[in-house]
C-alpha positions in Angstrom: 0.0 0.0 0.0 1.2 3.6 -0.9 2.0 5.3 2.5 1.1 8.7 1.0 -2.2 8.0 -0.8 -3.3 5.0 1.3 -4.1 3.2 -2.0 -3.2 -0.3 -2.9 -0.2 -0.7 -5.2 0.3 -3.2 -7.9 2.3 -6.2 -6.6 5.9 -6.3 -7.9 6.5 -9.0 -10.4 9.1 -11.7 -10.0 11.5 -12.6 -12.9 9.2 -15.4 -13.8 6.3 -13.0 -13.9 8.3 -10.6 -16.2 9.1 -13.6 -18.4 5.4 -14.7 -18.7 4.2 -11.2 -19.4 6.6 -10.6 -22.4 7.3 -14.2 -23.7 4.6 -13.8 -26.4 6.7 -11.0 -27.9 9.4 -13.7 -28.6 7.0 -15.3 -31.1 5.8 -12.0 -32.6 9.3 -10.9 -33.3 10.1 -14.2 -35.0 7.3 -13.1 -37.4 8.7 -9.6 -37.8 12.2 -10.9 -38.3 11.2 -13.3 -41.1 9.3 -10.4 -42.7 12.1 -7.9 -42.4 15.0 -10.2 -43.4 13.3 -12.0 -46.3 10.5 -9.9 -47.9 12.8 -8.0 -50.2 14.4 -11.3 -51.2 10.9 -12.8 -51.8 9.8 -9.8 -53.9 12.9 -9.9 -56.0 12.8 -13.7 -56.3 9.2 -13.2 -57.7 10.4 -10.6 -60.3 10.4 -7.3 -58.5 13.1 -4.8 -59.4 15.2 -2.8 -56.9 13.2 0.3 -57.7 10.0 -1.6 -56.9 10.9 -2.5 -53.4 9.8 0.7 -51.5 6.4 0.6 -53.1 5.9 -3.1 -52.2 7.0 -2.5 -48.7 4.6 0.4 -48.2 1.8 -2.1 -47.1 3.6 -2.7 -43.8 3.7 0.9 -42.4 0.3 1.8 -43.9 -1.2 -1.2 -42.0 0.4 -0.1 -38.8 -0.8 3.4 -39.2 -4.4 2.2 -39.4 -4.4 -0.7 -37.1 -2.4 0.4 -34.0 -4.5 3.4 -32.9 -7.7 1.6 -33.3 -6.5 -1.6 -31.5 -5.1 0.5 -28.7 -8.3 2.4 -28.3 -10.4 -0.8 -28.3 -8.2 -2.7 -25.9 -8.4 0.1 -23.4 -12.2 -0.5 -23.4 -12.4 -4.2 -23.6 -13.0 -6.6 -20.7 -14.1 -10.1 -21.4 -14.0 -11.5 -17.9 -11.6 -14.3 -17.5 -10.2 -13.7 -21.1 -9.1 -10.2 -20.0 -8.5 -6.9 -21.8 -5.4 -7.3 -23.9 -5.2 -11.1 -24.3 -8.1 -11.5 -26.8 -6.1 -9.3 -29.2 -3.0 -11.4 -28.6 -4.7 -14.5 -29.7 -6.6 -13.1 -32.7 -3.5 -11.4 -34.1 -1.2 -14.5 -33.5 -3.7 -16.8 -35.3 -4.0 -14.5 -38.4 -0.2 -13.9 -38.4 0.6 -17.6 -38.2 -1.7 -18.4 -41.2 -0.1 -15.6 -43.2 3.4 -17.0 -42.6 2.1 -20.4 -43.7 0.7 -19.1 -46.9 3.4 -16.6 -47.8 5.9 -19.1 -49.3 3.1 -20.5 -51.4 2.7 -17.2 -53.3 3.9 -17.6 -56.9 3.0 -14.1 -58.0 4.1 -10.7 -56.8 0.7 -9.4 -56.1 -0.1 -12.3 -53.8 3.1 -11.8 -51.9 2.3 -8.2 -51.4 -1.2 -8.8 -50.2 0.1 -11.4 -47.8 2.6 -9.0 -46.5 -0.3 -6.6 -45.8 -2.3 -9.3 -44.0 0.9 -10.4 -42.0 1.8 -6.9 -40.8 -1.8 -6.1 -39.8 -2.0 -9.4 -37.8 1.3 -8.8 -36.1 0.2 -5.3 -35.2 -3.0 -6.5 -33.7 -1.0 -8.7 -31.3 1.9 -6.3 -30.8 0.2 -3.1 -29.9 -1.6 -4.4 -26.8 1.7 -6.0 -25.6 3.2 -2.5 -25.1 0.3 -1.5 -22.9 0.2 -4.9 -21.2 3.6 -4.2 -19.6 2.2 -0.9 -18.2 -1.0 -2.6 -17.0 0.8 -5.4 -15.2 3.8 -3.6 -13.5 4.5 -1.1 -10.9 6.0 2.1 -12.2 9.4 1.3 -10.8 9.5 -1.9 -12.8 8.7 -0.3 -16.2 12.3 -0.1 -17.3 13.0 -3.7 -16.2 9.7 -4.8 -17.8 10.4 -3.2 -21.2 14.0 -4.4 -21.0 12.8 -8.0 -20.6 10.4 -7.5 -23.5 13.3 -6.2 -25.6 15.4 -9.2 -24.7 12.6 -11.4 -26.0 12.3 -9.3 -29.1 16.0 -9.6 -29.7 16.0 -13.4 -29.1 13.0 -14.0 -31.4 14.5 -11.9 -34.1 17.7 -13.9 -33.9 15.8 -17.1 -34.4 13.7 -15.6 -37.3 16.7 -14.0 -39.0 19.2 -16.9 -38.9 16.8 -19.8 -39.6 17.3 -19.8 -43.4 21.1 -19.7 -42.9 20.9 -22.7 -40.5 18.6 -24.7 -42.9 21.1 -24.1 -45.7 23.9 -25.6 -43.6 21.7 -28.6 -42.7 21.2 -29.3 -46.4 17.9 -27.7 -47.3 18.0 -26.2 -50.8 18.8 -22.5 -50.9 18.3 -22.1 -54.7 15.1 -22.0 -56.6 13.8 -21.9 -60.1 13.2 -18.5 -61.7 10.5 -16.5 -59.9 10.2 -19.0 -57.1 11.3 -19.0 -53.5 14.0 -21.2 -52.0 13.0 -24.0 -49.7 15.1 -22.4 -46.9 12.8 -19.5 -46.9 9.7 -21.6 -47.2 10.5 -23.8 -44.2 11.5 -20.8 -42.2 8.1 -19.2 -42.7 6.3 -22.3 -41.8 8.3 -23.0 -38.6 8.0 -19.3 -37.7 4.2 -19.5 -37.9 4.0 -22.4 -35.4 6.6 -20.7 -33.0 4.7 -17.4 -33.1 1.5 -18.9 -32.1 2.9 -21.1 -29.4 4.8 -18.2 -27.8 1.8 -16.0 -27.6 -0.3 -18.8 -26.2 2.3 -19.1 -23.4 1.7 -15.6 -22.3 -2.1 -15.9 -22.6 -2.3 -19.1 -20.4 0.3 -18.0 -17.8 -0.9 -14.5 -17.0 -4.0 -13.0 -15.5 -5.0 -9.4 -16.1 -6.1 -7.0 -13.4 -9.9 -6.5 -13.6 -11.4 -3.0 -13.9 -12.2 -3.1 -10.1 -8.6 -4.0 -9.3 -7.3 -1.2 -11.5 -9.6 1.3 -9.7 -8.2 0.0 -6.4 -4.7 0.9 -7.7 -6.1 4.4 -8.5 -6.2 3.7 -12.2 -9.7 4.2 -13.6 -11.1 2.6 -16.7 -10.6 4.8 -19.8 -14.3 5.5 -20.3 -14.5 6.9 -16.8 -11.7 9.3 -17.0 -10.6 12.0 -19.4 -13.1 11.7 -22.2 -15.0 14.8 -21.3 -11.8 16.9 -21.1 -10.6 15.5 -24.5 -14.0 16.4 -26.2 -14.1 19.9 -24.7 -10.6 20.5 -25.9 -11.5 19.3 -29.4 -14.6 21.4 -29.5 -12.5 24.5 -28.8 -10.2 23.9 -31.8 -10.6 26.0 -34.9 -10.5 24.6 -38.5 -7.3 26.3 -39.4 -5.1 23.2 -38.7 -7.6 21.1 -40.7 -7.1 23.4 -43.7 -3.3 23.2 -43.3 -3.3 19.4 -43.3 -5.6 19.4 -46.5 -3.4 22.0 -48.2 -0.2 20.1 -47.4 -1.7 16.9 -49.0 -2.8 18.9 -52.1 0.7 20.4 -52.4 2.2 16.8 -52.3 -0.3 15.5 -55.0 0.5 18.6 -57.2 4.2 18.0 -56.8 3.9 14.3 -57.9 2.1 15.4 -61.1 4.3 18.5 -61.7 7.8 17.0 -61.1 7.1 13.4 -62.1 7.8 11.9 -58.7 7.2 8.2 -58.0 3.5 7.4 -58.1 3.6 5.9 -54.6 4.1 9.5 -53.3 0.4 10.0 -54.1 -0.3 7.9 -51.0 1.5 10.4 -48.7 -0.6 13.2 -50.1 -3.8 11.3 -49.7 -3.0 10.4 -46.1 -2.5 14.1 -45.3 -5.9 15.0 -46.8 -7.7 12.2 -45.2 -6.4 13.1 -41.8 -7.5 16.7 -42.3 -11.0 15.5 -43.3 -11.2 13.1 -40.3 -10.1 16.0 -38.0 -12.9 18.2 -39.4 -15.5 15.5 -38.8 -14.3 15.0 -35.2 -14.2 18.7 -34.5 -17.7 19.3 -35.9 -19.0 16.4 -33.8 -17.4 17.8 -30.7 -18.8 21.3 -31.3 -22.3 19.8 -31.6 -21.9 18.3 -28.1 -22.2 14.6 -29.2 -21.1 11.8 -27.1 -17.5 10.7 -27.3 -16.7 8.3 -30.1 -13.6 6.5 -31.3 -12.8 9.1 -34.0 -13.2 12.0 -31.7 -11.2 10.4 -28.9 -8.3 9.5 -31.2 -8.2 12.9 -32.9 -8.5 14.7 -29.5 -5.9 12.6 -27.8 -3.5 12.9 -30.8 -3.8 16.7 -30.8 -3.5 16.9 -27.0 -0.5 14.6 -26.5 1.5 15.1 -23.3 4.7 17.1 -23.7 7.0 14.1 -23.2 5.2 12.3 -26.0 5.7 15.2 -28.4 9.4 15.3 -27.6 9.7 11.6 -28.2 7.8 11.8 -31.4 10.6 13.5 -33.2 13.0 11.0 -31.9 10.9 8.1 -33.1 10.4 9.7 -36.5 14.2 9.8 -37.2 15.2 6.5 -35.6 12.5 4.5 -37.4 13.3 6.2 -40.7 16.8 4.8 -40.3 15.5 1.3 -39.4 13.1 1.1 -42.3 15.9 2.1 -44.7 18.0 -0.7 -43.3 15.3 -3.4 -43.6 14.4 -2.5 -47.2 18.0 -2.1 -48.5 20.4 -4.3 -46.5 19.9 -7.3 -48.8 20.6 -5.5 -52.1 23.5 -3.5 -50.5 25.2 -6.6 -49.2 24.5 -8.5 -52.4 25.9 -5.9 -54.7 28.7 -4.2 -52.7 30.0 -7.2 -50.7 29.1 -10.2 -52.8 29.2 -8.6 -56.3 25.7 -10.1 -57.1 22.9 -8.1 -58.8 20.8 -10.9 -60.2 18.3 -12.1 -57.6 18.1 -15.5 -59.4 21.8 -16.2 -59.0 23.2 -18.5 -56.3 25.6 -15.7 -55.1 22.6 -13.4 -54.4 20.8 -16.2 -52.4 24.1 -16.6 -50.4 24.1 -12.9 -49.8 20.5 -13.1 -48.7 21.4 -15.8 -46.1 24.3 -13.6 -44.9 21.9 -10.7 -44.3 19.9 -13.1 -42.1 23.0 -13.7 -40.0 23.7 -9.9 -39.8 20.1 -9.3 -38.6 20.5 -12.2 -36.1 23.6 -10.6 -34.7 22.1 -7.1 -34.2 19.1 -8.7 -32.6 21.3 -10.9 -30.4 23.3 -7.8 -29.3 19.9 -6.1 -28.5 18.8 -9.0 -26.4 22.0 -8.9 -24.4 22.2 -5.0 -24.2 18.6 -4.8 -23.0 19.4 -6.7 -19.8 23.1 -6.1 -19.3 23.4 -2.4 -20.4 20.2 -0.4 -20.5 18.8 -0.8 -16.9 22.3 0.0 -15.4 23.0 2.9 -17.7 19.5 4.3 -17.1 20.0 4.3 -13.4 23.3 6.1 -13.8 22.6 8.8 -16.4 18.7 8.6 -16.9 16.6 6.9 -19.6 16.7 9.8 -22.1 20.5 10.2 -22.1 20.8 6.4 -22.3 18.7 6.5 -25.4 20.7 9.3 -27.0 24.0 7.4 -26.4 22.6 4.1 -27.9 21.2 5.9 -31.0 24.7 7.4 -31.6 26.1 3.9 -31.6 23.6 2.9 -34.3 24.5 5.8 -36.5 28.2 4.7 -36.3 27.1 1.2 -37.2 25.4 2.3 -40.4 28.2 4.7 -41.3 30.7 1.8 -41.1 29.1 0.1 -44.1 31.2 2.6 -46.2 34.5 1.7 -44.4 34.3 -2.1 -44.4 35.0 -4.3 -47.4 34.7 -7.9 -46.1 31.1 -9.1 -45.5 32.4 -10.9 -42.4 33.5 -7.5 -41.0 29.9 -6.3 -41.2 29.3 -8.2 -38.0 31.1 -5.3 -36.2 28.7 -2.8 -37.7 25.8 -4.8 -36.4 27.0 -4.3 -32.8 26.2 -0.6 -33.0 23.0 -1.3 -34.7 22.0 -3.8 -32.1 22.7 -1.4 -29.2 20.5 1.2 -30.9 17.8 -1.4 -31.5 17.7 -2.4 -27.9 17.2 1.2 -26.8 14.6 1.9 -29.4 12.5 -1.0 -28.2 12.8 -0.2 -24.6 13.6 3.3 -23.6 10.8 5.4 -25.2 8.2 3.1 -23.9 9.7 3.1 -20.4 9.7 6.8 -20.4 6.1 7.0 -21.7 4.6 4.2 -19.5 5.7 6.2 -16.4 4.3 9.5 -17.7 1.1 8.7 -19.4 -2.4 8.2 -17.7 -3.0 4.4 -17.2 -6.6 4.8 -18.2 -5.5 5.6 -21.8 -2.2 3.7 -21.9 -3.4 1.5 -24.9 -4.7 4.5 -26.8 -1.5 6.6 -26.3 0.7 3.7 -27.1 -1.2 3.1 -30.4 -1.0 6.8 -31.3 2.7 6.9 -30.4 3.2 4.2 -33.0 2.1 6.7 -35.6 5.6 8.1 -35.2 6.9 4.7 -36.1 4.9 4.1 -39.2 4.7 7.7 -40.7 8.5 7.8 -41.3 8.3 4.3 -42.8 5.7 5.5 -45.2 7.9 8.5 -46.0 10.8 6.2 -46.8 8.6 3.9 -48.8 7.2 6.7 -50.9 10.2 9.1 -51.2 13.4 7.0 -51.0 12.9 5.4 -54.3 12.6 8.8 -56.1 15.7 10.0 -54.3 17.8 7.0 -55.1 16.6 6.9 -58.8 17.4 10.6 -59.3 20.8 10.9 -57.5 22.2 7.4 -56.9 20.8 5.0 -59.6 22.0 1.4 -59.1 24.0 2.4 -55.9 22.0 1.1 -52.9 25.0 1.6 -50.6 24.1 5.3 -50.3 20.9 4.3 -48.4 23.2 3.5 -45.5 24.5 7.2 -45.5 20.8 8.3 -45.2 20.3 5.8 -42.4 23.4 7.0 -40.5 22.4 10.6 -40.9 18.9 10.3 -39.6 19.9 8.1 -36.8 22.3 10.8 -35.8 19.5 13.3 -35.8 17.5 11.0 -33.6 20.3 11.0 -31.0 20.4 14.8 -31.1 16.6 15.1 -30.7 16.7 12.8 -27.7 18.7 15.4 -25.7 15.5 17.5 -25.7 13.4 14.9 -23.9 12.7 15.7 -20.3 12.6 12.5 -18.4 11.4 13.1 -14.9 12.2 9.6 -13.6 15.7 8.2 -13.7 14.7 4.6 -13.7 
């Protein structure tokens, strides 16, 4: 019990409890790792060109942009008795993701693979987003850093398994070559095994944890979302003018005009369309609030997004830059390594497939480093210098890792570059969420976590829609320069972190 307020406090979780709460993320990250390390390879094996990759990848961030805020809002307001608040979403997302992984290697045409990527990413997001809030639900505030560190360790471990599996299968004799416009058996079996592992890991968390009921949350001083803050959100929304709405719509119109006028890649139309759609949705939400209508999902999401707490706004810029760098890496590492370190440009060649397997090893290394750093480095460093400064230091290490792609010549030496990337990845997965979970109202934790993920997916959409045009105009056929962009924006993320005001040291 809190000696000051006299309220009950959440029990502190043991290491076993921390394990059970986050183990499902081990399986989810196997799915993400298989996607991140292999989808460019799958697309190119099915006939996609290097210039097509950003457009094909656009499905993933667009799905996250749509799914995460909605799932966060809904999970805050869900209570299904013994099935809980977040766990129903874990199960639904895991089942759909597992099925997507099973069917992905059976795709023999590019369009089918792109549609399955969309389905896979949507399903992974349905499971993943509530897991972020789940840690905040289940843990006392002084365990948030430890909780997200354990979650990050499982993310790293799952990503190691997902990334390295094709490489291991190749060494055990599974065929790593395929006929033209087909997918190697190493990738097929990796996806099938990953689907089974994903569902099993999520089921572990579902069956070994029990969520706090709404009554218990109230006894901890944490009211249900529908009982707290909605009136204030709608009043603030009703007080807004339509000037910001017009600005969003005008910005979208400028983007659409620029595509037509300057001959930019057609996928940039998506960016302009999203700006216009957000402006129109904001107008609808403001009009509804001005009429005094009861709170609804659209009004709540628009109101909470426009009224984000200051620390969330500060971290938004950090997320924008750091996830831009990550998405550049995921899209381009395979063609960079294949062309610049293996001398292979033909996706159907055995040398290219060998490079693809080596990228899996590189991704496994940075995720393995992240798993170790999450437990051995981040909590101790955060206690000494604070969470925000810890994050800045780790992001700087990531920028150096990307920059080293220009200095190294032997593909084996790229393992050293991945150490810096892994330290940054560990911090990206833990520190922002640890800072937020201690600063946000528990009643809207799922909603705010979902909205916060907008600053993960928007930079990915920007990379997917703009990077292709930049590379085609200035660096045609030279994907190595994408790593210079990654190093630069990761460095900007480190600088932006110095503006974050973290009130709690641990």
